[in-house]
N, C-alpha and C positions, 0 to 999 in steps of 0.2 A: 667716755673709756669703754663702758662694755660694747657697744657698736663694732669699736675700733679692732678690740678682740675675737671679734664675732668674722669680721670679715677676713681679718686672718687665719683664723680657724679653716673658714670657707675655703682660704686659698690653698692652703696646705693640704686638706682633703682634695681638692679638685688636681692640686699639681701629682697626689701619689695617684689619682684615677690616670690619669693622661699617662703617668709612667708606665703603670698596668697593661695600658692599653696598647703599648707600642712593642712592638717584634723584629725580634730579630730571626736572619735565616743565614743560613751556610750557603754558598755561591761556589760550585766549582773553579780554580783559577784557570787560565789560560793553557799553563804548563801541565796541568792535570786532565784537562781537555785533548792536548797535542799527543798525550802519552798515550791516552785510550785509541786514539785515532790511529795514531804510528804503529800500535802493539796490534788492530785489528789487520790494519794492510798486510803486517805481517805477517799473521796467523792465517791468514787466507790465502796469500801470494805461497805460502809452504803448502796449501793445498792445491795449488795450481789455478786459483781464481784471481782475477784482475779487478778489483772493484775501487769504489770511491765511499768513502766513511763521510759521515755529516756526524758530530757530537753538537747536542742541544742542551740550553742549559733550563733550570726549573720552567721556564716560562716559554721554552719552544722554539728561542732565540739559536742560530746557529753560533757556536763558539768554537768550531774548527772543522776544517775540512781539509782531509789528505785524499790523493787519489793515487794508484799504482800507477808503475809506467807505463805499461799497455793495457792501460782500461779505455774503454771509449768512451766520446765526449757526453751520451746519456746517460751515464753514473754521476754524474756533477748533480742534474738535477732530481733523478731517481732515490740518490742516498739522503738529499735534503727532504724530499716528500716524505719517504721513510721513515728517518727520524722522528719529522713533524707529527707524523698518523700516532707513532708509536708514543709521542707524547701525550696526545689528546688522548689515546685510550690508555695510556699506562699499563704499558707492553713492554717487558723485559726484552731488549736485543739479544738474539740468539747467535753465538758464535756460526763461523761459516762451517 
């Protein structure tokens, strides 16, 4: 009987250890990513810049992309590359 209680205790302790090891994280919603991209395109357009805007998540994966009406085709790859490099180097984006 003692062995049975010891096994139950060990399972409980292990379960608590596993529960403590699980981490939760907050991720950006698609709606927020689109709001960021839209606001950035609008701000840059107000300054006379036709840009492409890439928003990446905490893993550096593209979450949203928007391109101004008169932005060149090169802005797609350039914006994605810049967003990923900023993610890798942990640099805060600067407005236009």
